PADOZA-928497 format. One line per field, with one value per atom (N, C-alpha, C, CB): residue number from 0; x, y, z; residue in three letters; atom name. Coordinates in pm, 1 decimal, padded with zeros to 6 digits. Glycine has a CB too. Example, Ala and Ser with C-alpha at 12.3 -4.5 7.8 and 13.67 -1.06 7.14 Angstrom:
kevo: [0, 0, 0, 0, 1, 1, 1, 1];
X: [01319.0, 01230.0, 01320.0, 01130.8, 01285.0, 01367.0, 01290.0, 01408.4];
Y: [-00569.0, -00450.0, -00330.0, -00447.3, -00225.0, -00106.0, 00003.0, -00059.8];
Z: [00780.0, 00780.0, 00780.0, 00904.6, 00708.0, 00714.0, 00787.0, 00572.5];
vexro: [ALA, ALA, ALA, ALA, SER, SER, SER, SER];
lolo: [N, CA, C, CB, N, CA, C, CB];
This chain:
kevo: [0, 0, 0, 0, 1, 1, 1, 1, 2, 2, 2, 2, 3, 3, 3, 3, 4, 4, 4, 4, 5, 5, 5, 5, 6, 6, 6, 6, 7, 7, 7, 7, 8, 8, 8, 8, 9, 9, 9, 9, 10, 10, 10, 10, 11, 11, 11, 11, 12, 12, 12, 12, 13, 13, 13, 13, 14, 14, 14, 14, 15, 15, 15, 15, 16, 16, 16, 16, 17, 17, 17, 17, 18, 18, 18, 18, 19, 19, 19, 19, 20, 20, 20, 20, 21, 21, 21, 21, 22, 22, 22, 22, 23, 23, 23, 23, 24, 24, 24, 24, 25, 25, 25, 25, 26, 26, 26, 26, 27, 27, 27, 27, 28, 28, 28, 28, 29, 29, 29, 29, 30, 30, 30, 30, 31, 31, 31, 31, 32, 32, 32, 32, 33, 33, 33, 33, 34, 34, 34, 34, 35, 35, 35, 35, 36, 36, 36, 36, 37, 37, 37, 37, 38, 38, 38, 38, 39, 39, 39, 39, 40, 40, 40, 40, 41, 41, 41, 41, 42, 42, 42, 42, 43, 43, 43, 43, 44, 44, 44, 44, 45, 45, 45, 45, 46, 46, 46, 46, 47, 47, 47, 47, 48, 48, 48, 48, 49, 49, 49, 49, 50, 50, 50, 50, 51, 51, 51, 51, 52, 52, 52, 52, 53, 53, 53, 53, 54, 54, 54, 54, 55, 55, 55, 55, 56, 56, 56, 56, 57, 57, 57, 57, 58, 58, 58, 58, 59, 59, 59, 59, 60, 60, 60, 60, 61, 61, 61, 61, 62, 62, 62, 62, 63, 63, 63, 63, 64, 64, 64, 64, 65, 65, 65, 65, 66, 66, 66, 66, 67, 67, 67, 67, 68, 68, 68, 68, 69, 69, 69, 69, 70, 70, 70, 70, 71, 71, 71, 71, 72, 72, 72, 72, 73, 73, 73, 73, 74, 74, 74, 74, 75, 75, 75, 75, 76, 76, 76, 76, 77, 77, 77, 77, 78, 78, 78, 78, 79, 79, 79, 79, 80, 80, 80, 80, 81, 81, 81, 81, 82, 82, 82, 82, 83, 83, 83, 83, 84, 84, 84, 84, 85, 85, 85, 85, 86, 86, 86, 86, 87, 87, 87, 87, 88, 88, 88, 88, 89, 89, 89, 89, 90, 90, 90, 90, 91, 91, 91, 91, 92, 92, 92, 92, 93, 93, 93, 93, 94, 94, 94, 94, 95, 95, 95, 95, 96, 96, 96, 96, 97, 97, 97, 97, 98, 98, 98, 98, 99, 99, 99, 99, 100, 100, 100, 100, 101, 101, 101, 101, 102, 102, 102, 102, 103, 103, 103, 103, 104, 104, 104, 104, 105, 105, 105, 105, 106, 106, 106, 106, 107, 107, 107, 107, 108, 108, 108, 108, 109, 109, 109, 109, 110, 110, 110, 110, 111, 111, 111, 111, 112, 112, 112, 112, 113, 113, 113, 113, 114, 114, 114, 114, 115, 115, 115, 115, 116, 116, 116, 116, 117, 117, 117, 117, 118, 118, 118, 118, 119, 119, 119, 119, 120, 120, 120, 120, 121, 121, 121, 121, 122, 122, 122, 122, 123, 123, 123, 123, 124, 124, 124, 124, 125, 125, 125, 125];
X: [11213.4, 11360.6, 11352.6, 11458.7, 11380.0, 11334.2, 11455.3, 11278.4, 11471.7, 11610.0, 11581.5, 11639.0, 11724.2, 11718.6, 11827.8, 11684.8, 11775.8, 11856.1, 11924.7, 11800.8, 12016.7, 12079.3, 12040.3, 12304.7, 11941.7, 11933.5, 11980.3, 11867.9, 12070.9, 12216.2, 12141.6, 12346.5, 12092.6, 12027.6, 12117.6, 11892.1, 12213.7, 12325.0, 12250.0, 12437.2, 12261.7, 12217.3, 12285.6, 12163.4, 12308.0, 12381.9, 12343.2, 12375.6, 12421.7, 12381.3, 12519.7, 12305.1, 12525.6, 12615.3, 12724.5, 12624.5, 12725.6, 12869.3, 12952.9, 12994.0, 12836.0, 12905.1, 12791.0, 12933.7, 12852.5, 12767.4, 12753.4, 12764.6, 12594.4, 12570.9, 12500.3, 12532.2, 12526.4, 12462.1, 12446.8, 12508.7, 12269.2, 12241.1, 12218.3, 12141.0, 12219.7, 12172.7, 12058.1, 12274.6, 12007.5, 11868.6, 11886.9, 11739.1, 11849.1, 11900.3, 11765.7, 12043.0, 11793.9, 11552.1, 11533.4, 11350.1, 11426.6, 11375.5, 11253.3, 11274.1, 11362.8, 11253.4, 11157.4, 11188.2, 11054.4, 10944.9, 10927.2, 10778.2, 11005.2, 10987.6, 11019.5, 11076.1, 11127.3, 11187.1, 11067.8, 11212.5, 11038.0, 10932.4, 10801.7, 10878.5, 10795.0, 10671.6, 10711.7, 10625.2, 10856.2, 10889.7, 10868.3, 11103.2, 10903.3, 10921.0, 10782.7, 10972.9, 10657.1, 10512.7, 10502.4, 10413.4, 10547.0, 10475.8, 10486.1, 10606.9, 10657.8, 10699.2, 10647.0, 10798.6, 10644.0, 10565.5, 10416.5, 10546.4, 10382.5, 10236.0, 10264.9, 10191.3, 10317.2, 10328.2, 10403.8, 10414.6, 10518.7, 10578.0, 10385.4, 10761.6, 10332.1, 10197.8, 10123.5, 10121.7, 10105.2, 09976.1, 10084.1, 09920.7, 10201.0, 10277.6, 10244.6, 10538.7, 10273.3, 10211.6, 10123.7, 10191.6, 10015.3, 09834.5, 09801.7, 09748.2, 09891.6, 09905.9, 09945.2, 09984.9, 10069.4, 10083.6, 10052.8, 10161.1, 09977.1, 09952.6, 09768.5, 10024.9, 09722.8, 09577.9, 09603.5, 09462.2, 09657.2, 09770.6, 09746.8, 10047.3, 09880.6, 09865.7, 09828.6, 09909.2, 09685.8, 09578.7, 09476.9, 09548.4, 09416.3, 09290.6, 09175.1, 09233.5, 09181.8, 09110.8, 09065.8, 09082.6, 08965.2, 08917.1, 09029.6, 08762.5, 09007.4, 09129.5, 09107.8, 09085.8, 08937.8, 08923.0, 09019.7, 08960.5, 09106.2, 09043.7, 09196.0, 08946.7, 09263.8, 09324.2, 09363.7, 09329.3, 09214.9, 09169.4, 09212.7, 09041.9, 09161.2, 09155.5, 09310.7, 09102.6, 09347.3, 09528.1, 09602.3, 09659.4, 09615.2, 09603.4, 09556.8, 09546.1, 09471.9, 09383.8, 09484.2, 09218.3, 09477.1, 09529.8, 09747.1, 09492.5, 09786.4, 09898.1, 09942.0, 09926.8, 09804.9, 09769.2, 09733.8, 09714.7, 09659.4, 09623.8, 09741.0, 09577.8, 09864.2, 09935.8, 09985.8, 10019.8, 10010.4, 10096.2, 09984.7, 10168.1, 09925.4, 09791.6, 09869.2, 09539.2, 09939.6, 09947.3, 10031.0, 09980.5, 10183.0, 10265.3, 10353.3, 10296.4, 10244.9, 10223.6, 10252.8, 10043.2, 10178.2, 10165.6, 10266.0, 09998.2, 10349.2, 10429.5, 10542.8, 10487.0, 10633.6, 10793.9, 10855.3, 10862.8, 11006.0, 11107.1, 11097.0, 11242.7, 11106.0, 11132.3, 11052.8, 11116.5, 10930.5, 10839.2, 10888.2, 10655.6, 10934.6, 10927.8, 11073.1, 10944.9, 11168.5, 11296.3, 11257.0, 11423.9, 11129.0, 11121.1, 11030.9, 11013.8, 10981.4, 10901.9, 11030.2, 10808.7, 11118.3, 11170.8, 11237.7, 11242.4, 11290.3, 11311.2, 11244.6, 11296.6, 11101.5, 10985.2, 10992.0, 10850.6, 10947.4, 10892.4, 10957.1, 10766.9, 11046.2, 11175.2, 11361.7, 11210.6, 11378.9, 11471.4, 11366.1, 11615.5, 11231.9, 11194.2, 11249.3, 11179.4, 11285.3, 11275.0, 11191.8, 11293.6, 11190.0, 11073.2, 11074.1, 11111.4, 10976.9, 10965.4, 11054.9, 10785.7, 11053.7, 11187.1, 11291.5, 11242.8, 11349.6, 11467.5, 11496.1, 11553.1, 11360.5, 11391.1, 11381.6, 11280.9, 11321.3, 11357.4, 11486.1, 11207.5, 11557.7, 11722.2, 11731.2, 11823.3, 11761.5, 11868.3, 11822.4, 11783.0, 11651.3, 11689.7, 11671.9, 11612.0, 11653.8, 11633.7, 11546.0, 11683.8, 11423.7, 11278.8, 11182.2, 11246.5, 11121.7, 11085.1, 10963.9, 11112.7, 10930.1, 10840.2, 10730.9, 10794.6, 10676.2, 10504.0, 10535.8, 10350.7, 10643.9, 10671.4, 10678.7, 10751.2, 10761.2, 10737.1, 10660.3, 10774.3, 10598.2, 10448.2, 10365.3, 10391.1, 10331.0, 10257.8, 10333.6, 10238.9, 10411.1, 10408.5, 10404.8, 10500.7, 10421.0, 10458.8, 10272.7, 10628.6, 10203.1, 10097.4, 09986.7, 10092.0, 10024.0, 09902.5, 09910.5, 09965.6, 10033.3, 10084.6, 09997.3, 10241.9, 10063.1, 10004.5, 09861.5, 10064.4, 09800.3, 09661.7, 09564.7, 09652.4, 09613.4, 09608.4, 09600.0, 09690.6, 09743.3, 09735.3, 09643.1, 09833.1, 09627.3, 09487.5, 09359.0, 09466.3, 09329.7, 09186.2, 09195.6, 09125.7, 09340.4, 09330.2, 09330.6, 09472.6, 09413.9, 09348.3, 09249.4, 09386.5, 09161.0, 08981.7, 08902.7, 08909.3, 08940.5, 08847.1, 08870.5, 08883.7, 09004.0, 09061.7, 08935.0, 09339.4];
Y: [11276.7, 11247.4, 11177.2, 11406.8, 11048.2, 10990.3, 11005.5, 10827.1, 11036.2, 11057.0, 10939.9, 11233.8, 10916.0, 10853.8, 10861.2, 10734.8, 10845.7, 10898.4, 10764.5, 11013.6, 10800.0, 10668.2, 10761.8, 10619.2, 10666.7, 10669.9, 10623.9, 10656.3, 10688.6, 10672.6, 10660.1, 10829.1, 10511.0, 10538.2, 10499.6, 10457.3, 10579.1, 10530.6, 10498.9, 10644.0, 10410.4, 10356.8, 10312.5, 10276.4, 10351.6, 10275.5, 10140.9, 10362.9, 10024.3, 09905.1, 09858.4, 09777.7, 09817.6, 09815.7, 09864.2, 09756.3, 09987.7, 10066.0, 10090.5, 09933.1, 10037.3, 10028.8, 10143.9, 09851.7, 10191.2, 10212.6, 10169.8, 10322.2, 10161.5, 10071.7, 10077.7, 09982.9, 10151.5, 10213.3, 10110.0, 10377.4, 10194.3, 10096.8, 10186.5, 09998.3, 10109.9, 10176.5, 10134.9, 10181.8, 10266.8, 10218.5, 10257.3, 10245.2, 10247.4, 10275.4, 10244.0, 10153.9, 10460.5, 10430.3, 10570.9, 10265.4, 10580.1, 10724.5, 10706.5, 10756.7, 10773.8, 10794.8, 10740.4, 10872.2, 10789.0, 10716.5, 10542.4, 10816.2, 10503.5, 10336.7, 10281.7, 10271.3, 10297.4, 10220.7, 10111.8, 10353.4, 10215.6, 10184.1, 10099.7, 10334.2, 10150.7, 10099.7, 09954.2, 10228.5, 09990.1, 09783.3, 09751.4, 09710.5, 09784.1, 09685.1, 09635.8, 09757.8, 09709.5, 09675.1, 09615.0, 09775.6, 09649.8, 09545.4, 09413.0, 09543.5, 09389.0, 09280.5, 09201.5, 09289.6, 09189.2, 09139.9, 09084.5, 09266.6, 09138.8, 09175.1, 08992.1, 09450.4, 09102.2, 08994.3, 08841.6, 09074.6, 08852.2, 08696.8, 08640.4, 08683.5, 08699.6, 08632.9, 08573.8, 08700.1, 08715.8, 08641.0, 08522.0, 08792.4, 08552.6, 08464.8, 08287.4, 08536.8, 08287.1, 08193.8, 08157.5, 08215.1, 08191.8, 08174.8, 08094.7, 08332.1, 08233.9, 08176.5, 08065.2, 08238.3, 08026.7, 07918.7, 07802.6, 07908.6, 07832.3, 07663.8, 07688.8, 07627.6, 07775.7, 07751.0, 07693.1, 07930.3, 07712.8, 07662.8, 07485.7, 07749.9, 07453.3, 07329.9, 07262.3, 07288.8, 07313.7, 07218.9, 07298.2, 07219.0, 07326.2, 07375.7, 07396.5, 07241.6, 07510.5, 07604.9, 07660.0, 07620.0, 07759.4, 07902.2, 07979.2, 07929.5, 08070.7, 08239.8, 08240.7, 08428.5, 08203.7, 08302.3, 08498.3, 08191.1, 08544.5, 08661.0, 08709.8, 08739.8, 08625.6, 08650.8, 08782.9, 08567.8, 08758.5, 08910.6, 09025.8, 08931.4, 08999.3, 09147.2, 09172.2, 09092.0, 09056.7, 09126.0, 09167.3, 08976.5, 09147.3, 09185.5, 09302.3, 09113.6, 09362.1, 09483.4, 09577.8, 09428.3, 09481.2, 09589.8, 09626.7, 09432.3, 09548.7, 09583.0, 09699.9, 09501.4, 09726.9, 09843.0, 09933.8, 09841.1, 09932.4, 10011.1, 10116.9, 09932.7, 10006.3, 10052.2, 10198.5, 09961.5, 10198.4, 10295.6, 10444.3, 10249.4, 10441.1, 10588.4, 10641.7, 10535.6, 10557.4, 10607.8, 10697.2, 10524.0, 10697.8, 10712.9, 10832.2, 10584.7, 10850.8, 10991.2, 11141.1, 10996.7, 11161.8, 11310.9, 11286.1, 11376.1, 11159.8, 11201.4, 11267.2, 11061.3, 11347.8, 11338.4, 11277.3, 11409.4, 11321.8, 11250.2, 11185.0, 11349.4, 11314.3, 11299.8, 11185.3, 11426.2, 11214.8, 11118.0, 10940.3, 11181.8, 10931.5, 10846.8, 10731.9, 10911.4, 10859.6, 10800.3, 10759.4, 10888.3, 10840.1, 10816.1, 10648.7, 10973.7, 10601.3, 10487.6, 10395.6, 10547.1, 10440.2, 10320.7, 10281.0, 10308.4, 10391.7, 10366.6, 10282.5, 10467.9, 10321.2, 10250.2, 10138.0, 10333.4, 10101.4, 09986.0, 09905.3, 10011.3, 09908.1, 09858.2, 09815.3, 10050.4, 09920.7, 09871.0, 09843.3, 10010.3, 09841.5, 09853.0, 09922.0, 09759.0, 10020.5, 10109.5, 10155.9, 10179.5, 10197.3, 10156.2, 10350.1, 10053.8, 10426.6, 10574.1, 10614.2, 10635.2, 10568.9, 10701.0, 10690.4, 10676.3, 10488.5, 10545.9, 10566.9, 10491.2, 10586.9, 10709.7, 10806.1, 10729.8, 10831.6, 11020.7, 11045.8, 11136.7, 10957.2, 10976.7, 11005.1, 10858.5, 10894.9, 10894.7, 11043.8, 10768.3, 11039.0, 11159.5, 11273.3, 11165.7, 11320.5, 11444.3, 11523.9, 11512.0, 11430.5, 11432.7, 11451.6, 11299.8, 11483.8, 11414.6, 11368.9, 11475.6, 11256.2, 11147.2, 11164.5, 11116.0, 11290.9, 11282.1, 11381.6, 11436.9, 11416.6, 11426.8, 11322.4, 11476.1, 11195.8, 11033.0, 11004.9, 10917.9, 10992.5, 10950.4, 11008.6, 10983.6, 11137.4, 11205.1, 11183.4, 11352.1, 11174.2, 11163.9, 11070.9, 11205.4, 10907.4, 10788.2, 10796.2, 10642.8, 10755.0, 10752.2, 10778.0, 10784.2, 10898.1, 10989.6, 10869.9, 11179.2, 10803.9, 10731.4, 10641.4, 10692.8, 10565.1, 10399.7, 10390.6, 10322.2, 10502.8, 10522.5, 10547.5, 10626.4, 10561.5, 10542.5, 10442.7, 10578.3, 10349.5, 10253.5, 10100.4, 10270.4, 10191.9, 10059.2, 10092.4, 10043.3, 10234.6, 10233.0, 10186.9, 10369.5, 10152.9, 10104.3, 09954.0, 10156.6, 09888.4, 09721.9, 09728.8, 09632.5, 09769.6, 09732.2, 09750.2, 09826.1, 09831.8, 09849.0, 09719.3, 09991.9, 09705.3, 09601.5, 09483.3, 09551.3];
Z: [08270.7, 08312.1, 08470.8, 08311.3, 08468.1, 08615.8, 08682.6, 08626.9, 08839.4, 08914.9, 09025.5, 08988.9, 09035.7, 09157.5, 09221.5, 09152.7, 09396.4, 09449.5, 09522.0, 09524.2, 09610.5, 09726.4, 09863.9, 09713.6, 09915.0, 10039.4, 10172.7, 10036.7, 10247.1, 10331.2, 10475.7, 10318.4, 10523.7, 10667.6, 10778.0, 10689.3, 10870.2, 10991.3, 11100.5, 11042.7, 11127.0, 11236.7, 11353.7, 11202.8, 11465.9, 11592.4, 11660.2, 11702.8, 11617.4, 11703.8, 11768.7, 11610.6, 11901.2, 11962.2, 11975.2, 11963.3, 11995.2, 12006.3, 11816.5, 12132.8, 11746.0, 11646.0, 11538.2, 11606.7, 11408.9, 11337.6, 11175.7, 11361.6, 11191.9, 11070.4, 10957.4, 11100.2, 10789.4, 10783.0, 10586.2, 10841.5, 10573.7, 10494.6, 10397.8, 10529.6, 10288.9, 10167.1, 10071.5, 10093.7, 10040.8, 09963.3, 09880.7, 09990.2, 09755.9, 09578.4, 09527.9, 09492.4, 09488.7, 09388.3, 09431.4, 09509.4, 09407.7, 09393.8, 09560.1, 09187.8, 09618.2, 09764.0, 09835.2, 09761.9, 09717.7, 09805.6, 09746.3, 09783.9, 09635.9, 09581.6, 09682.8, 09459.3, 09758.9, 09905.4, 09949.7, 10056.0, 10031.2, 10137.8, 10070.9, 10206.7, 09925.3, 09842.5, 09759.5, 09723.8, 09730.5, 09716.4, 09866.0, 09659.4, 09939.3, 10065.3, 10071.0, 10218.7, 10085.0, 10090.7, 09987.0, 10101.5, 09896.2, 09714.4, 09774.9, 09517.1, 09780.3, 09800.8, 09890.9, 09815.8, 09987.6, 10091.8, 10017.0, 10209.0, 09959.2, 09944.1, 09764.6, 09882.5, 09751.7, 09618.2, 09621.7, 09502.6, 09721.2, 09743.0, 09801.4, 09917.7, 09874.6, 09903.0, 09825.2, 09943.9, 09707.8, 09564.8, 09512.3, 09375.3, 09507.5, 09372.0, 09488.7, 09328.0, 09571.7, 09660.6, 09635.2, 09759.7, 09651.2, 09628.4, 09506.9, 09600.0, 09419.8, 09252.7, 09204.4, 09180.0, 09298.4, 09229.5, 09239.4, 09214.1, 09433.8, 09498.9, 09475.7, 09732.7, 09345.1, 09323.1, 09135.1, 09359.7, 09108.5, 08934.0, 09000.5, 08922.8, 09115.7, 09094.1, 09126.9, 09084.9, 09215.0, 09277.0, 09180.7, 09470.0, 09109.9, 09031.0, 09164.6, 08895.9, 09261.5, 09276.8, 09307.9, 09266.7, 09320.7, 09308.0, 09381.1, 09376.6, 09297.4, 09320.8, 09447.5, 09243.5, 09534.8, 09638.2, 09672.6, 09751.0, 09745.0, 09718.1, 09676.0, 09846.7, 09546.4, 09518.7, 09427.0, 09511.9, 09367.4, 09323.4, 09378.3, 09337.7, 09505.2, 09644.8, 09628.6, 09867.5, 09620.5, 09685.6, 09554.3, 09780.0, 09446.2, 09331.1, 09318.9, 09269.9, 09303.6, 09332.6, 09441.7, 09409.4, 09531.3, 09681.8, 09653.8, 09908.6, 09514.7, 09477.3, 09404.4, 09428.2, 09312.2, 09257.1, 09292.9, 09201.4, 09412.9, 09499.1, 09533.0, 09605.5, 09645.4, 09714.8, 09672.8, 09729.2, 09491.8, 09453.9, 09461.1, 09290.9, 09558.4, 09538.5, 09688.1, 09554.4, 09752.0, 09881.4, 09858.9, 09987.6, 09801.3, 09832.4, 09715.0, 09864.1, 09635.9, 09537.2, 09618.2, 09479.8, 09767.3, 09809.2, 09924.1, 09856.2, 09922.3, 10083.0, 10035.7, 10196.4, 10118.4, 10093.0, 10129.7, 10112.5, 10076.9, 10080.3, 10257.4, 10029.0, 10340.2, 10463.6, 10565.8, 10502.6, 10511.8, 10572.4, 10497.0, 10525.3, 10400.7, 10335.6, 10449.0, 10161.0, 10494.0, 10530.2, 10652.7, 10528.5, 10736.1, 10886.8, 10854.6, 10994.7, 10781.4, 10701.8, 10669.6, 10546.4, 10645.1, 10645.2, 10757.1, 10550.2, 10788.4, 10941.8, 11029.4, 11001.5, 11102.9, 11141.9, 11046.8, 11136.7, 10959.8, 10928.3, 10818.3, 10900.6, 10777.7, 10698.8, 10847.3, 10551.8, 10862.3, 10958.8, 11132.0, 10965.3, 11150.9, 11262.3, 11386.7, 11277.3, 11371.9, 11475.2, 11568.7, 11442.9, 11683.0, 11784.1, 11745.6, 11994.0, 11760.8, 11744.7, 11885.5, 11738.9, 11956.4, 12059.1, 12003.8, 12235.7, 11943.7, 11870.5, 11742.1, 11893.4, 11700.3, 11543.1, 11605.2, 11396.1, 11707.9, 11704.0, 11795.0, 11789.2, 11841.9, 11836.4, 11717.2, 11871.5, 11682.6, 11486.1, 11497.3, 11275.6, 11445.7, 11333.0, 11382.0, 11204.4, 11528.9, 11616.5, 11653.4, 11592.4, 11572.1, 11569.7, 11714.7, 11504.6, 11742.3, 11860.1, 11895.7, 11946.9, 11962.9, 11957.2, 11873.8, 12077.5, 11910.9, 11862.8, 11658.9, 12044.0, 11629.0, 11527.5, 11420.1, 11545.2, 11475.7, 11389.7, 11384.9, 11412.5, 11490.5, 11507.7, 11415.8, 11638.4, 11408.1, 11316.5, 11184.5, 11356.5, 11164.9, 10990.6, 10943.3, 10916.1, 11024.9, 10942.1, 11016.4, 10982.4, 11129.9, 11107.1, 11005.9, 11166.5, 10950.6, 10827.4, 10732.5, 10728.2, 10675.7, 10558.2, 10604.0, 10530.5, 10727.6, 10748.5, 10766.2, 10885.6, 10810.1, 10837.0, 10724.3, 10922.3, 10546.8, 10413.0, 10437.0, 10322.1, 10427.7, 10412.7, 10482.7, 10410.7, 10565.4, 10634.3, 10602.6, 10817.0, 10540.0, 10438.5, 10310.6, 10411.4, 10251.2, 10091.0, 10120.2, 09975.2, 10249.4, 10279.0, 10300.4, 10382.9, 10380.0, 10443.5, 10352.0, 10564.9, 10223.5, 10099.4, 10014.7, 10006.6, 09993.1, 09856.4, 09992.5, 09821.6];
vexro: [MET, MET, MET, MET, GLN, GLN, GLN, GLN, VAL, VAL, VAL, VAL, ASN, ASN, ASN, ASN, PHE, PHE, PHE, PHE, LEU, LEU, LEU, LEU, ILE, ILE, ILE, ILE, ILE, ILE, ILE, ILE, ILE, ILE, ILE, ILE, ALA, ALA, ALA, ALA, GLN, GLN, GLN, GLN, LYS, LYS, LYS, LYS, GLU, GLU, GLU, GLU, ARG, ARG, ARG, ARG, ASN, ASN, ASN, ASN, SER, SER, SER, SER, MET, MET, MET, MET, ALA, ALA, ALA, ALA, ILE, ILE, ILE, ILE, ARG, ARG, ARG, ARG, TYR, TYR, TYR, TYR, TYR, TYR, TYR, TYR, TRP, TRP, TRP, TRP, GLY, GLY, GLY, GLY, ARG, ARG, ARG, ARG, PRO, PRO, PRO, PRO, LYS, LYS, LYS, LYS, ASP, ASP, ASP, ASP, VAL, VAL, VAL, VAL, ILE, ILE, ILE, ILE, ARG, ARG, ARG, ARG, TRP, TRP, TRP, TRP, TYR, TYR, TYR, TYR, LEU, LEU, LEU, LEU, ARG, ARG, ARG, ARG, GLY, GLY, GLY, GLY, THR, THR, THR, THR, LEU, LEU, LEU, LEU, TYR, TYR, TYR, TYR, LEU, LEU, LEU, LEU, SER, SER, SER, SER, ALA, ALA, ALA, ALA, GLN, GLN, GLN, GLN, SER, SER, SER, SER, ARG, ARG, ARG, ARG, LYS, LYS, LYS, LYS, SER, SER, SER, SER, TYR, TYR, TYR, TYR, ILE, ILE, ILE, ILE, GLU, GLU, GLU, GLU, LYS, LYS, LYS, LYS, ILE, ILE, ILE, ILE, GLY, GLY, GLY, GLY, ALA, ALA, ALA, ALA, ALA, ALA, ALA, ALA, PRO, PRO, PRO, PRO, GLY, GLY, GLY, GLY, ASN, ASN, ASN, ASN, LEU, LEU, LEU, LEU, THR, THR, THR, THR, ARG, ARG, ARG, ARG, LEU, LEU, LEU, LEU, LEU, LEU, LEU, LEU, LYS, LYS, LYS, LYS, LEU, LEU, LEU, LEU, LEU, LEU, LEU, LEU, ASP, ASP, ASP, ASP, ASN, ASN, ASN, ASN, LEU, LEU, LEU, LEU, ASP, ASP, ASP, ASP, GLU, GLU, GLU, GLU, ILE, ILE, ILE, ILE, PHE, PHE, PHE, PHE, ASP, ASP, ASP, ASP, PRO, PRO, PRO, PRO, VAL, VAL, VAL, VAL, ASP, ASP, ASP, ASP, THR, THR, THR, THR, ASP, ASP, ASP, ASP, SER, SER, SER, SER, ILE, ILE, ILE, ILE, ALA, ALA, ALA, ALA, LEU, LEU, LEU, LEU, LEU, LEU, LEU, LEU, CYS, CYS, CYS, CYS, LEU, LEU, LEU, LEU, ARG, ARG, ARG, ARG, TYR, TYR, TYR, TYR, VAL, VAL, VAL, VAL, GLU, GLU, GLU, GLU, LEU, LEU, LEU, LEU, LEU, LEU, LEU, LEU, SER, SER, SER, SER, ILE, ILE, ILE, ILE, PRO, PRO, PRO, PRO, ASP, ASP, ASP, ASP, THR, THR, THR, THR, ALA, ALA, ALA, ALA, LYS, LYS, LYS, LYS, LEU, LEU, LEU, LEU, THR, THR, THR, THR, GLY, GLY, GLY, GLY, LEU, LEU, LEU, LEU, SER, SER, SER, SER, LYS, LYS, LYS, LYS, SER, SER, SER, SER, GLN, GLN, GLN, GLN, VAL, VAL, VAL, VAL, SER, SER, SER, SER, THR, THR, THR, THR, ARG, ARG, ARG, ARG, THR, THR, THR, THR, ALA, ALA, ALA, ALA, ARG, ARG, ARG, ARG, VAL, VAL, VAL, VAL, MET, MET, MET, MET, LYS, LYS, LYS, LYS, LYS, LYS, LYS, LYS, ALA, ALA, ALA, ALA, LYS, LYS, LYS, LYS, GLU, GLU, GLU, GLU, ILE, ILE, ILE, ILE, ILE, ILE, ILE, ILE, ALA, ALA, ALA, ALA, GLU, GLU, GLU, GLU, ALA, ALA, ALA, ALA];
lolo: [N, CA, C, CB, N, CA, C, CB, N, CA, C, CB, N, CA, C, CB, N, CA, C, CB, N, CA, C, CB, N, CA, C, CB, N, CA, C, CB, N, CA, C, CB, N, CA, C, CB, N, CA, C, CB, N, CA, C, CB, N, CA, C, CB, N, CA, C, CB, N, CA, C, CB, N, CA, C, CB, N, CA, C, CB, N, CA, C, CB, N, CA, C, CB, N, CA, C, CB, N, CA, C, CB, N, CA, C, CB, N, CA, C, CB, N, CA, C, CB, N, CA, C, CB, N, CA, C, CB, N, CA, C, CB, N, CA, C, CB, N, CA, C, CB, N, CA, C, CB, N, CA, C, CB, N, CA, C, CB, N, CA, C, CB, N, CA, C, CB, N, CA, C, CB, N, CA, C, CB, N, CA, C, CB, N, CA, C, CB, N, CA, C, CB, N, CA, C, CB, N, CA, C, CB, N, CA, C, CB, N, CA, C, CB, N, CA, C, CB, N, CA, C, CB, N, CA, C, CB, N, CA, C, CB, N, CA, C, CB, N, CA, C, CB, N, CA, C, CB, N, CA, C, CB, N, CA, C, CB, N, CA, C, CB, N, CA, C, CB, N, CA, C, CB, N, CA, C, CB, N, CA, C, CB, N, CA, C, CB, N, CA, C, CB, N, CA, C, CB, N, CA, C, CB, N, CA, C, CB, N, CA, C, CB, N, CA, C, CB, N, CA, C, CB, N, CA, C, CB, N, CA, C, CB, N, CA, C, CB, N, CA, C, CB, N, CA, C, CB, N, CA, C, CB, N, CA, C, CB, N, CA, C, CB, N, CA, C, CB, N, CA, C, CB, N, CA, C, CB, N, CA, C, CB, N, CA, C, CB, N, CA, C, CB, N, CA, C, CB, N, CA, C, CB, N, CA, C, CB, N, CA, C, CB, N, CA, C, CB, N, CA, C, CB, N, CA, C, CB, N, CA, C, CB, N, CA, C, CB, N, CA, C, CB, N, CA, C, CB, N, CA, C, CB, N, CA, C, CB, N, CA, C, CB, N, CA, C, CB, N, CA, C, CB, N, CA, C, CB, N, CA, C, CB, N, CA, C, CB, N, CA, C, CB, N, CA, C, CB, N, CA, C, CB, N, CA, C, CB, N, CA, C, CB, N, CA, C, CB, N, CA, C, CB, N, CA, C, CB, N, CA, C, CB, N, CA, C, CB, N, CA, C, CB, N, CA, C, CB, N, CA, C, CB, N, CA, C, CB, N, CA, C, CB, N, CA, C, CB, N, CA, C, CB, N, CA, C, CB, N, CA, C, CB, N, CA, C, CB, N, CA, C, CB, N, CA, C, CB, N, CA, C, CB, N, CA, C, CB, N, CA, C, CB, N, CA, C, CB, N, CA, C, CB, N, CA, C, CB];
């Protein structure tokens, strides 16, 4: 049985509260965001290659990278995923994320840095 969650992130913007909704399993939210960016790049390259008949180049590497991204999110807890959403989807700074969540700046940095370090390692290997 697969369980879906609704993640609600409230963000203060210029004296008003903006609420963002993300539907899905928590770890999928950031995964979809990262994969979506890479997928658009891969599709664009694939379309270009098909149109002009060029060699695939690094398209194979990019597709492998999409598959390997899943490895990053398996051990990540829901709280860290929410922090990643704030940092990399909502593009909040570490101080803003800390203020919004009540965590210290070092806690925000530590929780997001571990996952992003793994992501960079997987990207470097691809």
